[in-house]
N, C-alpha and C positions, 0 to 999 in steps of 0.2 A: 627632639628634646625641648625646643622652644615652645611648642604647643603644650607639652606636658608641664613645663615650668609655669606657663601662663595659667593652666588649669589649677595647679597647686596654689598659685597666688590668689586666684578667685576663691578657691576652696578655703584658703586661710582667712579671707575676709568674711566669708559665710560662717566659718567655724567660730570666729570671734563673736559674731552676732549671736550665734546659738549658745556659746558659752556665757555670754552676758545674760541672755534670756534665762538660761538654766540657773545661774547664780541668783537672779531675781526671784525665780520660783522658790529656790531653797530658802532664801532670806524671808520671803513672804510667809512661807509655811512655819518657819521658826517664830516669826513675829506673831502669827495667829495662834500658834501653840502656847506661847508665853502669855498672850492676852487672855486666852481661855482659862489657863491655870490661875491667873490673878482673879478673873471674874468669878470663878467657882468658889473662891474664898470670901466673897463679899456677903455680908448679912447685916440686918438691922437688929439692934438690941436697945430696947427702951427708946426707940425712935432715933437712935444714933447709928450711923453707918460704921460698921466695924471692918476695917480693911486689914488685910494681912498679905504681904508680898512674900510668897514662898521663895526660898533660895533657888529651888529647881527651875523656877520661871526665868531666872536670869542666867543660870548655868547653861541654858541651851545655846547661848551665844559665844561660849568659850571657843577660841581659835588661836592660831599662831600669832595673828596680828591682834593688837589691843584695840578693841572696839569699845566705844562708850555707849551705855544703855540709858535711855531716858524713859520715864513712865509718868503717867498722870491718871488719877481717878477723879472724875467729876460727877457730881450729882445731876439729876435732871434739871435742877434750877440753875445750873451753871456754877455751883460752888466747888472749888477744888478741895478735895478731901486730903489727898496726899500726892506727892510727886513733884514734878518740875512745872511750875506755872508758866515758864517761858516756852514750853512745848505747845505749839499752836493747835487749836481745835480744827477739825476737818471743815472744809468749805461747804460740803454738802451734809445734810442731816442724815446720820446713819439710821439704818433700819435695824430693829431688834434682832440680835444673833446673826446678823449679816455683816461680815468684815468689810471695812472700807480702807483701802490702801492709798497712801498719798506720799509725796515727797515734800520736804520742808527743810528748814534750818533751825538748829538749836545752838545758841552761843557761837554763831558764825560757822557752824559745822553742818555740812549737808547730811541729812539723815533720811532713812526710809521708815515710815511710820504706818501703824495700823490702828484704826479706831473700831472698838467692838462694844456695841450697846447691849448690856446685860440686864434683863428684868430681875429685880430683887424683891422678894416678898416682905411686906411690912404689915403692921396691924391694920392700917386703913385699906391696904390693898397692895398692888404691885407698883414699884417705883423704878424707872430706868436709871441705870448707872453706866456712865461712859468710861471705858478703860482704854487708855492709849499706851502703846509700847513703841519706842523708836530706837533705831540702831544706826550708828555711823556707817560709812561706806567702805571702810578699810577691809573688812572681811569679804564684802561683796567683790571688791576689786581683786583681792587675792584669789578668791575662788574662780573668778572669770579668767584670770591669768593662768592659773593652774590647769583649768580645763582646756584652754586654748593651746597652751604649750604642749600638753599631752597629745592633742589632735595633730598639731603641726609636726611633732616628732615622728608620729606615725606616717604622715604624708611625706616628709622628707626621706624617711627610710624607704618608703615605697618608690619615690622618685629615684633615689640612688640605686635601688635594686633594678628598676626599669632601665636606668642608664647602662648598668653593667650587662643586663640581658640584651639590650639593643646593640650595644657595642660588640658583644660576642656574636650575636646573630648576624649583624652586618658583615663583620670580618669573615665569618664562616660562609655566609651566603654569597659574598662577593668574590670568593676565591676563584670560581670559574671565570668570572668576568675579568678579574685581574690577570689570570693566566691568558685569557684571550687578548687583553691589552698587551701583555708582554710578548705574545706571539706576533702580533701585528707590528710592534716596535722593532722586533728582531729581524723582520723580513728585509731582504735586500731591495734597494730601489728597482722598480720595474718588475718585481715578482708578482705574478697574477694567478698563481696556482690556487685552487680552492683550499680553504681552511679545513683541516681534519682534526677532530677531537674525539677522544674516547670517553664514554660515560658523560656525555654532554647533558647538562640539565635541560629539561623540557622548556623552561622559560627562555633559555638562550638559543634554542634551536631556530626560531624564526629569525633572530638577528644574524646568526651565522649563515643561514640560508640566504638572507638578503645580501649579505656581504659577498658570498660566493657568486650569487647571480649578477651582482654589480661587477665583480671582477671578471666574470665571463663576458659580459657585454663590453666592458672596457678593453678586454683583450681583443675581442673582435674589432672594436673601433680602432685600437692601436695598430692591429695588423693591417686593416684597410688603409689607414693613414700611411703606414710604412710602404705598402704597395703603391699607393697613390704618389708618394714622394719619389719612389724609385722610377715609376713610369714617367712622372713629370721631368725628372732629371734626365732620363733617357731621351724623352721627346725634345727637350731643350738642347741636349748635347748634339743631336744630329744637325739642326739648322745652324748652330754656332760653329760646328766643325766645317760645315759647308760654307758658311760665311767667311771663315778664316781662309779657306782654300780660294774662294772667289776674290777676296781682297788681295791675297798673295799673288794671284795671277794678274790682277789689275795693276799691281805695283811693278811686276816684272815686264809686262807687255809694252811694246812700243808702237803697236798697231792701233790706229785710231778706231777702226771698226771693232777690233777685239776689245779695246777699252770700253767702248760704248756697250758692247754686249755684256761685258763683265759687270758694268754698273747697273744695267738692267736686271741681271741675275741677282746682284746684291740687293737691289731694291725689292725684288720679289721675295727673297729670303727674309729680309727684315720685315716685310709685310706679313709673311706667314708666322714669323716669330712673335710679332706684336699680337697677332690674332690668337696664337696659342696662349700667350701670357694672359690676355684678356679673358679667354675662356676658362683658364685655370682660376683666375680671380672670381669669375662669375660662378663657377662650380663651388668654390669655397663659400661665396655668399649664399648660394642655395642651401648648402649644408648648415649654415648658421641662421637661415631664415626662421623667424619666429612666427608660427601661424597665428598667435594671439594678436599680432600687430594688425591683422586683417579683420579682426572681429568687428562686426558692424559695418564693414565697408561693402558697398554695392557698386560694381564697376560694369560699365557697358562694354561687353566683349567685342562687339562689332567695331566700336571706335578704336580699341586697341589694335585689332587686326588690320583695319584700314591704314592706320598710321605705320604699322610694320611693313605692309605692302608698298606704301609710298616710299619708305626708306630703302627698300630693297629693289625697287623698280629699276634703278640704274644697273645693278648687278645682273638682273634678269635680262635687261635689254642688251647688255654686253654679250650675252650668250644666245641671244635671239629666242629667249624662252617666253612663251605666252603665259603671263601671270594674271590669274583671274580670281574673282571673289564672288561667292554666292551666299545668300542668307535665306534660311527657311524658318525664321523664328522672329516673331514680332517684337518681343522685348528680351533680348539676350543679356539680361542683367545677372551677373554671377557674384558670389561671395569670394573675395580675394583681394590681394594687394595689386595695384596697377603695375608696379615694377616686376613682380613675379609673373603676372600675366603677359607682360611684354616680353620677358625673357623666354617664356615658353613659346609664344608665337614666333619670336625672332629666330630661335634656334631651329624650330621645325621648318619654317619657310626657307631659311638659309641652307639647311641640309638638303631640302628638296631641290633647290636651285643648283647647288654644288654637284649633286650626284645625278642630275638629269642631263642627258645629252643635249648639245646645242640644237635649238629649234624645237625643244620639247614643250610640254604643257605642265604647269603647276597651278592647282586650283585650291584655294582656301574656302571652306564651306562651314557655315554655322547652322546647326539644326537644333530644334527644341523637342523635348519630351516632358512628360509630367514630372516636375520637380528637378529637371536637369537641363543643361545646355551642353551641346557637343561641338567641339571644334575639330574639323577634319582638314588635314593638309594632304592633298592627293597629287601624285605625279605619275607620268608615264615613262619613268626611267627604268633602270635595270631591275629594281625591286630588291627584296631580301629573301633568300630561300627560307623555307619554314624551319629547317633545323638550325638556323642561325639567328632567328628573331629574338631569342632570349639573350644571346651574347652581345647584340648590338647595344644593349643598355650598360655594358661594361665600359669602363673608362679606357680610352685610347684604342678601342677595338674598331678596325675598319675593314670593310669587305672590298669596296670599290674605291681605292685611294689613288688610282692613277689619274693624274691631272686634276684631281678634285680640290687639292689644297686643304682638305679637311684634317681635323685633329682627332677625330673619334670621340668628341666630347659633346656634340650637339644633342643627341638623344639622352645621354646621361644627365645633362643639365636640365633639359625639359622634364625628364622623369623625376628628378630630385625636387624641383620646384612644385611639380604636380602632387607628389606624395605629401609634401609639407602642407599643401592646401586641401588635402583630402580628395583630390581628383584622381581619375583612373586613366592610364595610358594603355592603348591596345594598338596592335599592328595587324593589318589584313590586306589582301589583294583587292584592288578595285574591281568593279563590275566588268571592266574592259578585259580583264584577264592578265594584264601586265602592269608593272609599276608597283607603287606602294602607297597605302593610305594609312596615315597616323591619326588616331582618334584620341581626343582628350575630353573626358566627360566631367563637367563641373557641376557644383550644386547651384541651382537657380534660386535667386532671391525673389523674383516676381514671376509667377507662372505666365507663360506665353498665352496670348489671347487668340492668336491665329497661327496656322502653320502653312499658309499658302506661300509658295516659293516666290521670293522677290529677288530675282537675279540681276546683278549689275554688270553690264558689259560695256566698258567705255571705249576700248580700242579693239578692233577685230583682230583675230589671230593672224599673224603674218610673219614674214622673215625678220622684221625689225623687232619683234617681240613687244614687250611693254605690258601695261596693266589694263585689263579689260573688266 
């Protein structure tokens, strides 16, 4: 309605200009008609100009408003024959039988005047006579106002009719949307069933479809979160129950050796509980990780992996595991966030160390291919059967949990961070035929220039383990 009202206002201004122009045209035609009637009555008799102002020439200006009419007849020599001498002559010299309109004042009243030069026959020849007719502006203003009001009444009627039609159309057209709103407001909290409507307008079908699709995805997300919370509660309940039992035993025992054994067990349980909580927090951070934060970041993957291996070298040494690193990519620069890359490498290497038997081998390898960089974490542990390689990405799912201290979250965390970065995680059996190799393929920022193997072996494999 605001644009329509604005259009009516603009049209009102234009209509007023048009009405004023129309009133001026009407007034000028009346003035010219009156001047011609007076000019046709002029003649010379015995060398004297005989003027006769016919009543019809002045009756043309009759209107509801009283207008004053002024006239003047002047000979070519400038002598006023009849009329009002205070009526000014035109500033320009009129041409014969060509009207000249102008605005002036008579007795302090604004008037519109016409000057008409009429050739009149005389005995010596033709003598021009100037006829002037002037009218005050009351009739002009009244006609302008009448024309403008008539136009504005039409415009306002159209605006009112448009308002009624728009109101009716909106109320009728928005009924399905209002019903959809009422249906959504009436739903119970937590209800995620699809919306069902009969005779749904085609315009609302995409909206309802989008709402249903969002409800479906939200339902999946809620179910996954619910399962995650249940599993997390179960995983935390077990060590806490065990911790309560261990503490109770330590309180009751009077044996020094038994007390020391209980305290060691309590320490181990607390350590596992802390690790479980940290991994839960890490998984939550992986789910909330925003890939846009890594836009434009180029990270050297080899530097991240080397730091992770250094951090975990003590854990590997404790189990006598030979921890190695190999690189077959000149510039392993990938697009990603340093924290996310570190969590991927940390969880893969930590998993390999935990599930590999003492004295085993864990090797991290970086390889390059056109447009991609691959991180491979390979071990010679028990491996994962083919029929269970999909399930290991489920949270809290463990195959070899005896003495591993694992929580079943290492691979899910790595897979979650990798998917957020657009990377791909695959599992396969190493060329040796036993163990497990986890590959993560990242997008490369700078293409590798050479693929010659550059292997780094700092410490030879041996019972003491360590980083090679």
